[in-house]
C-alpha angles and dihedrals in degrees: 000000000000115000091225089063095048099052097051132077118253089249092053092045093049091047092051097041094049096047110127114238091235093058117108111171096204099055101053092211099110113125120196110236106173143016093267091059091045091050090051090047092049089047090052091046090048092047093051092045091051089051091052090046091050095048090046093050089048092049090048089054089054093043090051090050091048093048090048089051092046090051092047092048101045105038097090093043093048091053086050089049093049093048095049092042090057099046092044089051089048089050094049091050091053090049091048092049092048104098091209093056110020096168113166093202141029122213122200133166093259096044150310138268115210140177135195136180114256129205118248116261135216121208125193103221097169111029096183093051092047094048090049091049093047092049095048093045098047100251100126089138087071090062124080119208116210110220117203140151115274096224095179092058092045093053092052093058113019126099123220135219107183105297094347124098113217127208102233092211099052103018090229126135111261108232117232096022130100132186129225120186118239118241142175117296116213120205125190113201126185112222114242 
């Protein structure tokens, strides 16, 4: 038995052995002409995809390990950061509220603590309830209506002339629309 067959995986051997003579990887001009060549091409695609999946899985294992290390080594410090952030903020608020001092920020060699006045905010927590309330209480000016083309309705009735979309009632070209012919979608899926 040849040594070059023994030292390779079955996947690699089949990919090498089934390679069509006309295939040259660098020139991107190979065209599949029969089922045997398609079988070989699918095998090469599947082999490459499995390699990508393997590398991605290996990387994810390392990423998970790094994330676990980061979490284990930062939890205590994050608690410290949160604690001092809170008490420095509390101190600045007491300084800011003190009429004799009134500073809005504190500057230290290791950092600053600053404050600013923010605008009040309104959050919509139940959109349907608000819309019903606004309509029944005469505040429709508080509701924005999003205007957009109903492409589904247009496709059901419009006529086409190349890239133009034609109004079926008037025969005129509809401004702002274009048409693209549908076609056949091809999907290549590697078996699990």
